[in-house]
C-alpha positions as CSV (number, residue, x, y, z in Angstrom):
1,X,16.7,51.5,72.4
2,X,15.8,48.8,69.9
3,X,14.4,51.3,67.5
4,X,17.8,52.9,66.6
5,X,19.2,49.4,66.1
6,X,16.3,48.5,63.8
7,X,16.7,51.7,61.7
8,X,20.4,51.1,61.3
9,X,19.8,47.5,60.1
10,X,17.2,48.8,57.6
11,X,19.6,51.5,56.3
12,X,22.4,48.9,55.8
13,X,20.0,46.5,54.0
14,X,18.8,49.2,51.7
15,X,22.3,50.3,50.8
16,X,23.2,46.7,50.1
17,X,20.2,46.1,47.8
18,X,20.8,49.4,46.0
19,X,24.5,48.5,45.4
20,X,23.6,45.0,44.1
21,X,20.9,46.2,41.8
22,X,23.1,49.0,40.4
23,X,20.7,51.8,41.1
24,X,23.8,54.0,41.5
25,X,25.4,52.8,38.2
26,X,27.9,50.8,40.1
27,X,29.2,47.2,40.0
28,X,25.9,45.7,38.6
29,X,26.0,48.0,35.6
30,X,29.7,47.1,35.0
31,X,28.9,43.4,35.3
32,X,26.0,43.6,32.8
33,X,28.2,45.6,30.4
34,X,31.1,43.1,30.4
35,X,29.5,39.8,31.2
36,X,29.0,38.5,27.6
37,X,32.4,39.7,26.4
38,X,33.9,37.8,29.3
39,X,31.9,34.7,28.5
40,X,33.0,34.7,24.9
41,X,36.6,35.3,25.9
42,X,36.5,32.4,28.5
43,X,35.1,30.0,26.0
44,X,37.6,30.9,23.3
45,X,40.5,30.5,25.7
46,X,39.2,27.3,27.2
47,X,38.9,25.7,23.8
48,X,42.4,27.0,22.7
49,X,44.2,25.7,25.8
50,X,42.2,22.5,26.0
51,X,43.8,21.5,22.7
52,X,46.8,20.8,24.9
53,X,45.1,19.5,28.1
54,X,42.2,17.5,26.6
55,X,40.0,17.8,29.7
56,X,36.2,17.8,30.1
57,X,34.3,20.4,32.1
58,X,30.7,20.9,33.0
59,X,29.1,24.3,32.9
60,X,30.9,27.6,32.5
61,X,29.6,30.6,34.4
62,X,30.6,34.3,34.5
63,X,29.8,35.9,37.8
64,X,30.3,39.2,39.6
65,X,32.7,38.0,42.3
66,X,34.5,40.3,44.7
67,X,37.5,38.2,45.7
68,X,38.0,35.5,43.1
69,X,39.1,35.5,39.5
70,X,37.9,32.0,38.9
71,X,37.0,28.7,40.6
72,X,36.4,25.1,39.8
73,X,33.9,22.9,41.5
74,X,34.4,19.2,42.3
75,X,31.7,18.5,39.7
76,X,33.9,20.1,37.0
77,X,32.0,23.4,36.7
78,X,34.1,26.5,36.0
79,X,33.3,30.0,37.3
80,X,35.0,33.1,36.2
81,X,34.9,36.8,37.2
82,X,33.5,39.1,34.6
83,X,36.5,41.4,35.3
84,X,38.6,38.9,33.5
85,X,37.6,40.7,30.3
86,X,39.3,43.8,31.6
87,X,42.7,42.1,32.3
88,X,45.7,42.0,30.0
89,X,45.6,38.9,27.7
90,X,48.5,37.1,29.5
91,X,46.6,37.3,32.8
92,X,43.4,36.1,31.1
93,X,45.4,33.1,29.9
94,X,46.8,32.4,33.3
95,X,43.4,32.5,35.0
96,X,41.7,30.3,32.4
97,X,44.6,27.8,32.4
98,X,44.7,27.8,36.3
99,X,41.0,26.8,36.5
100,X,41.3,24.3,33.6
101,X,44.2,22.6,35.4
102,X,42.1,22.2,38.5
103,X,40.0,19.7,36.5
104,X,42.9,17.3,36.6
105,X,44.6,18.4,39.9
106,X,42.1,19.8,42.4
107,X,44.8,21.3,44.6
108,X,47.8,23.6,44.4
109,X,50.5,20.9,44.6
110,X,53.7,20.9,42.7
111,X,52.1,18.6,40.2
112,X,49.3,21.2,39.6
113,X,51.8,24.0,39.1
114,X,53.8,21.9,36.6
115,X,50.6,21.4,34.7
116,X,49.9,25.1,34.6
117,X,53.5,25.7,33.6
118,X,53.1,23.6,30.5
119,X,51.2,26.4,28.7
120,X,51.9,29.4,31.0
121,X,55.6,29.1,31.8
122,X,55.7,32.6,33.4
123,X,52.8,31.7,35.8
124,X,54.7,32.9,38.9
125,X,55.0,36.4,37.4
126,X,51.3,36.3,36.3
127,X,50.3,35.2,39.8
128,X,52.1,38.3,41.4
129,X,50.7,40.7,38.8
130,X,47.2,39.3,39.2
131,X,47.5,39.9,43.0
132,X,48.1,43.6,42.3
133,X,44.9,43.7,40.1
134,X,43.0,42.0,43.0
135,X,44.1,44.7,45.4
136,X,43.0,47.4,43.0
137,X,39.5,45.8,42.7
138,X,39.2,45.4,46.4
139,X,39.7,49.2,46.9
140,X,36.8,50.0,44.5
């Protein structure tokens, strides 16, 4: 009885490893193809919008994340999804500004959204549109 369970676990593990390593030309391959473009884009947009906000951040990382476009740690490190490079420019701006503003307001309070709105006044529309892109990615 335990043998079938073990074989099933091994098969699942092998599938997961193959998927991560991109042996099938999947997500890993896409990540490697777009990672540096995303990194350059993020740095360019951070420096552009920071002329307004004048904030300091730690490291900037580009990752292959399944459910997040970006994140900000308490230490001030910023993380972005490589798929950011595939979004329309106005959504790229929104994601970068969103994470940049978390350096000052580490929450989603009204004060945070006012801060985002200083450079992305249409942030509510961007938020809705970005949600549609998130759904499309989840289905892949």
